[in-house]
FINU-226600 format. One record per residue (C-alpha): residue number from 1; residue in one letter; x, y, z. Coordinates in pm, whole numbers. Example, Ala and Ser with C-alpha at 12.3 -4.5 7.8 and 13.67 -1.06 7.14 Angstrom:
+-----+-----+--------+--------+--------+
:   n : res :      u :      v :      w :
+-----+-----+--------+--------+--------+
:   1 :   A :   1230 :   -450 :    780 :
:   2 :   S :   1367 :   -106 :    714 :
+-----+-----+--------+--------+--------+
END
This chain:
+-----+-----+--------+--------+--------+
:   n : res :      u :      v :      w :
+-----+-----+--------+--------+--------+
:   1 :   M :     11 :    -29 :      3 :
:   2 :   A :    303 :    234 :    102 :
:   3 :   Q :    468 :    114 :   -221 :
:   4 :   A :    123 :    245 :   -450 :
:   5 :   T :     96 :    565 :   -257 :
:   6 :   A :    493 :    649 :   -322 :
:   7 :   T :    483 :    562 :   -690 :
:   8 :   A :    139 :    746 :   -795 :
:   9 :   P :    304 :   1122 :   -785 :
:  10 :   V :    618 :   1001 :   -989 :
:  11 :   S :    328 :    891 :  -1267 :
:  12 :   E :    153 :   1231 :  -1197 :
:  13 :   T :    482 :   1373 :  -1255 :
:  14 :   K :    510 :   1227 :  -1577 :
:  15 :   I :    174 :   1305 :  -1735 :
:  16 :   N :    241 :   1691 :  -1611 :
:  17 :   T :    552 :   1641 :  -1786 :
:  18 :   F :    429 :   1518 :  -2103 :
:  19 :   L :    161 :   1764 :  -2141 :
:  20 :   A :    390 :   2037 :  -2036 :
:  21 :   Q :    639 :   1939 :  -2355 :
:  22 :   V :    304 :   1929 :  -2573 :
:  23 :   Y :    217 :   2322 :  -2475 :
:  24 :   L :    551 :   2444 :  -2470 :
:  25 :   L :    575 :   2292 :  -2847 :
:  26 :   M :    249 :   2404 :  -2916 :
:  27 :   F :    328 :   2810 :  -2798 :
:  28 :   V :    642 :   2763 :  -2981 :
:  29 :   G :    483 :   2701 :  -3286 :
:  30 :   L :    211 :   2978 :  -3265 :
:  31 :   A :    549 :   3203 :  -3189 :
:  32 :   V :    682 :   3132 :  -3491 :
:  33 :   T :    315 :   3169 :  -3697 :
:  34 :   G :    304 :   3522 :  -3565 :
:  35 :   I :    655 :   3625 :  -3639 :
:  36 :   V :    693 :   3486 :  -3997 :
:  37 :   S :    357 :   3624 :  -4013 :
:  38 :   L :    430 :   4006 :  -3936 :
:  39 :   W :    742 :   3992 :  -4110 :
:  40 :   V :    611 :   3871 :  -4433 :
:  41 :   S :    290 :   4117 :  -4393 :
:  42 :   E :    563 :   4380 :  -4421 :
:  43 :   S :    647 :   4316 :  -4790 :
:  44 :   L :    354 :   4463 :  -5003 :
:  45 :   R :    499 :   4279 :  -5345 :
:  46 :   F :    466 :   3949 :  -5171 :
:  47 :   Q :    105 :   4033 :  -5038 :
:  48 :   Y :     -4 :   4141 :  -5376 :
:  49 :   A :    118 :   3807 :  -5559 :
:  50 :   L :    -82 :   3621 :  -5271 :
:  51 :   F :   -369 :   3782 :  -5313 :
:  52 :   T :   -362 :   3801 :  -5734 :
:  53 :   N :   -187 :   3438 :  -5802 :
:  54 :   G :   -426 :   3162 :  -5753 :
:  55 :   W :   -146 :   2941 :  -5801 :
:  56 :   L :     69 :   3050 :  -5521 :
:  57 :   G :   -198 :   3061 :  -5251 :
:  58 :   W :   -321 :   2684 :  -5354 :
:  59 :   G :     81 :   2624 :  -5361 :
:  60 :   L :     67 :   2720 :  -5035 :
:  61 :   F :   -217 :   2486 :  -4913 :
:  62 :   L :    -88 :   2208 :  -5064 :
:  63 :   L :    192 :   2202 :  -4930 :
:  64 :   Q :     92 :   2248 :  -4530 :
:  65 :   I :    -91 :   1960 :  -4612 :
:  66 :   M :    178 :   1756 :  -4775 :
:  67 :   V :    401 :   1855 :  -4449 :
:  68 :   V :    126 :   1761 :  -4240 :
:  69 :   A :    113 :   1387 :  -4404 :
:  70 :   F :    437 :   1359 :  -4418 :
:  71 :   L :    459 :   1432 :  -4049 :
:  72 :   A :    178 :   1199 :  -3948 :
:  73 :   A :    301 :    910 :  -4151 :
:  74 :   R :    689 :    927 :  -4045 :
:  75 :   I :    628 :   1062 :  -3689 :
:  76 :   M :    730 :    689 :  -3528 :
:  77 :   S :   1041 :    681 :  -3745 :
:  78 :   L :   1200 :   1055 :  -3687 :
:  79 :   S :   1403 :   1188 :  -3465 :
:  80 :   P :   1201 :   1387 :  -3161 :
:  81 :   G :   1450 :   1661 :  -3290 :
:  82 :   A :   1335 :   1634 :  -3648 :
:  83 :   A :    965 :   1580 :  -3632 :
:  84 :   A :    988 :   1928 :  -3428 :
:  85 :   L :   1161 :   2075 :  -3645 :
:  86 :   I :    927 :   1966 :  -3941 :
:  87 :   F :    620 :   2117 :  -3664 :
:  88 :   L :    846 :   2406 :  -3702 :
:  89 :   F :    832 :   2475 :  -4083 :
:  90 :   Y :    479 :   2414 :  -4087 :
:  91 :   A :    359 :   2695 :  -3839 :
:  92 :   A :    594 :   2927 :  -4048 :
:  93 :   L :    424 :   2829 :  -4328 :
:  94 :   V :     89 :   2869 :  -4160 :
:  95 :   G :    228 :   3230 :  -4088 :
:  96 :   V :    335 :   3296 :  -4417 :
:  97 :   S :    -49 :   3195 :  -4577 :
:  98 :   I :   -243 :   3408 :  -4261 :
:  99 :   S :     -3 :   3712 :  -4273 :
: 100 :   S :   -290 :   3910 :  -4530 :
: 101 :   I :   -476 :   3937 :  -4146 :
: 102 :   F :   -220 :   4239 :  -4074 :
: 103 :   L :   -343 :   4405 :  -4373 :
: 104 :   I :   -743 :   4332 :  -4327 :
: 105 :   Y :   -751 :   4362 :  -3949 :
: 106 :   A :   -605 :   4618 :  -3728 :
: 107 :   Q :   -315 :   4513 :  -3488 :
: 108 :   E :   -549 :   4588 :  -3184 :
: 109 :   Q :   -799 :   4387 :  -3312 :
: 110 :   I :   -541 :   4117 :  -3382 :
: 111 :   A :   -447 :   4117 :  -3053 :
: 112 :   S :   -782 :   4149 :  -2862 :
: 113 :   V :   -891 :   3851 :  -3053 :
: 114 :   F :   -571 :   3700 :  -2965 :
: 115 :   F :   -617 :   3740 :  -2590 :
: 116 :   L :   -997 :   3631 :  -2622 :
: 117 :   T :   -946 :   3289 :  -2838 :
: 118 :   S :   -638 :   3234 :  -2546 :
: 119 :   G :   -897 :   3246 :  -2291 :
: 120 :   T :  -1167 :   3028 :  -2439 :
: 121 :   F :   -875 :   2799 :  -2581 :
: 122 :   L :   -787 :   2774 :  -2168 :
: 123 :   I :  -1115 :   2712 :  -2040 :
: 124 :   S :  -1149 :   2430 :  -2327 :
: 125 :   G :   -862 :   2275 :  -2207 :
: 126 :   L :   -925 :   2254 :  -1853 :
: 127 :   V :  -1246 :   2109 :  -1951 :
: 128 :   G :  -1086 :   1812 :  -2110 :
: 129 :   L :   -827 :   1797 :  -1822 :
: 130 :   L :  -1060 :   1795 :  -1556 :
: 131 :   L :  -1374 :   1639 :  -1666 :
: 132 :   K :  -1411 :   1304 :  -1558 :
: 133 :   R :  -1628 :   1185 :  -1805 :
: 134 :   D :  -1493 :    974 :  -2106 :
: 135 :   M :  -1535 :   1198 :  -2457 :
: 136 :   S :  -1442 :    935 :  -2686 :
: 137 :   G :  -1805 :    935 :  -2805 :
: 138 :   A :  -1832 :   1310 :  -2834 :
: 139 :   G :  -1497 :   1277 :  -3015 :
: 140 :   N :  -1652 :   1086 :  -3319 :
: 141 :   F :  -1954 :   1305 :  -3324 :
: 142 :   L :  -1697 :   1639 :  -3316 :
: 143 :   F :  -1509 :   1470 :  -3610 :
: 144 :   M :  -1859 :   1410 :  -3813 :
: 145 :   L :  -1964 :   1778 :  -3780 :
: 146 :   L :  -1606 :   1863 :  -3884 :
: 147 :   T :  -1656 :   1682 :  -4181 :
: 148 :   G :  -1984 :   1821 :  -4301 :
: 149 :   W :  -1885 :   2173 :  -4167 :
: 150 :   A :  -1560 :   2162 :  -4396 :
: 151 :   L :  -1789 :   2086 :  -4658 :
: 152 :   A :  -2027 :   2318 :  -4609 :
: 153 :   W :  -1770 :   2596 :  -4610 :
: 154 :   F :  -1614 :   2500 :  -4915 :
: 155 :   L :  -1957 :   2463 :  -5103 :
: 156 :   N :  -1979 :   2837 :  -4972 :
: 157 :   W :  -1659 :   2981 :  -5080 :
: 158 :   I :  -1784 :   2797 :  -5442 :
: 159 :   F :  -2113 :   2980 :  -5397 :
: 160 :   P :  -2091 :   3266 :  -5185 :
: 161 :   W :  -2410 :   3342 :  -4961 :
: 162 :   S :  -2341 :   3627 :  -4645 :
: 163 :   N :  -2583 :   3427 :  -4381 :
: 164 :   F :  -2509 :   3079 :  -4448 :
: 165 :   G :  -2125 :   3176 :  -4407 :
: 166 :   W :  -2154 :   3370 :  -4094 :
: 167 :   A :  -2393 :   3094 :  -3945 :
: 168 :   L :  -2097 :   2831 :  -4046 :
: 169 :   N :  -1827 :   3110 :  -3864 :
: 170 :   Y :  -1980 :   3051 :  -3544 :
: 171 :   I :  -2083 :   2667 :  -3574 :
: 172 :   G :  -1673 :   2607 :  -3653 :
: 173 :   I :  -1604 :   2797 :  -3331 :
: 174 :   A :  -1814 :   2572 :  -3111 :
: 175 :   I :  -1704 :   2261 :  -3304 :
: 176 :   F :  -1304 :   2381 :  -3260 :
: 177 :   V :  -1360 :   2441 :  -2886 :
: 178 :   G :  -1531 :   2098 :  -2862 :
: 179 :   L :  -1252 :   1925 :  -3037 :
: 180 :   T :   -995 :   2157 :  -2801 :
: 181 :   A :  -1112 :   2010 :  -2509 :
: 182 :   W :  -1130 :   1617 :  -2608 :
: 183 :   D :   -812 :   1636 :  -2755 :
: 184 :   T :   -671 :   1779 :  -2411 :
: 185 :   Q :   -851 :   1503 :  -2283 :
: 186 :   Q :   -688 :   1241 :  -2537 :
: 187 :   L :   -321 :   1352 :  -2452 :
: 188 :   K :   -357 :   1328 :  -2107 :
: 189 :   K :   -491 :    952 :  -2145 :
: 190 :   I :   -140 :    939 :  -2363 :
: 191 :   G :     53 :   1066 :  -2080 :
: 192 :   Q :    -53 :    835 :  -1846 :
: 193 :   Q :     23 :    517 :  -2086 :
: 194 :   I :    338 :    600 :  -2285 :
: 195 :   G :    585 :    604 :  -2010 :
: 196 :   S :    914 :    591 :  -2132 :
: 197 :   H :    759 :    476 :  -2474 :
: 198 :   P :   1063 :    513 :  -2722 :
: 199 :   A :    833 :    719 :  -2933 :
: 200 :   R :    741 :    923 :  -2661 :
: 201 :   G :    921 :   1284 :  -2845 :
: 202 :   G :    722 :   1197 :  -3144 :
: 203 :   L :    400 :   1182 :  -2968 :
: 204 :   V :    483 :   1507 :  -2811 :
: 205 :   V :    500 :   1640 :  -3145 :
: 206 :   I :    163 :   1520 :  -3289 :
: 207 :   G :      9 :   1619 :  -2954 :
: 208 :   A :    163 :   2020 :  -3008 :
: 209 :   L :     43 :   2011 :  -3368 :
: 210 :   K :   -349 :   1919 :  -3271 :
: 211 :   L :   -365 :   2151 :  -3005 :
: 212 :   Y :   -166 :   2406 :  -3255 :
: 213 :   L :   -441 :   2357 :  -3525 :
: 214 :   D :   -679 :   2378 :  -3278 :
: 215 :   Y :   -600 :   2696 :  -3163 :
: 216 :   I :   -533 :   2843 :  -3498 :
: 217 :   N :   -870 :   2753 :  -3640 :
: 218 :   L :  -1038 :   2881 :  -3352 :
: 219 :   F :   -810 :   3209 :  -3373 :
: 220 :   L :   -930 :   3275 :  -3730 :
: 221 :   L :  -1291 :   3213 :  -3712 :
: 222 :   M :  -1282 :   3476 :  -3360 :
: 223 :   L :  -1112 :   3725 :  -3603 :
: 224 :   R :  -1373 :   3666 :  -3867 :
: 225 :   A :  -1630 :   3697 :  -3636 :
: 226 :   S :  -1513 :   4026 :  -3460 :
: 227 :   N :  -1603 :   4172 :  -3772 :
: 228 :   R :  -1982 :   4077 :  -3796 :
+-----+-----+--------+--------+--------+
END
């Protein structure tokens, strides 16, 4: 009994260390995105090319998908350092893609939405960490909603309808709030199981990537909603 009591804090420490590594890498990725985005936004020539050259925009989008797909497929064979560098490269690509927000929105508006997103993300993450109920079923439902939402967003992009687009915006916010809580709970479960798993470093990167995607999508949707 005494032995079980002594080892419990060690297990909790490992979980907290794993989660701390995930969040640290995610925040570094967000910092890279922010710095690259601000830097690229100062190049009017590039911004003009990004707005007028559809191939450039689609090329950046496809490159991001390829990087994420490569990272997901090779995460178990990559060294933790290489996986982290690829993740940061992806974060830089996202920074290039969203750099136009500094031309569309005022910096004060971006800053206020950033803090609002951070607060929403923090609360959602705490729900995922502290909620005792298993959210596995909710996760399947959220992914089905995400698939339908992405399809509806694509159709609305082809056949724009203002009111429907705004409705999709708020639905997207709700979906990514739910996904943030679900992903956080799943990462806690992974932390309880991996211990000294040889792929621990890769799982840290994948966890950081999931939370990073939740945050970026939530931020962009809330930024768009702030203009309503």
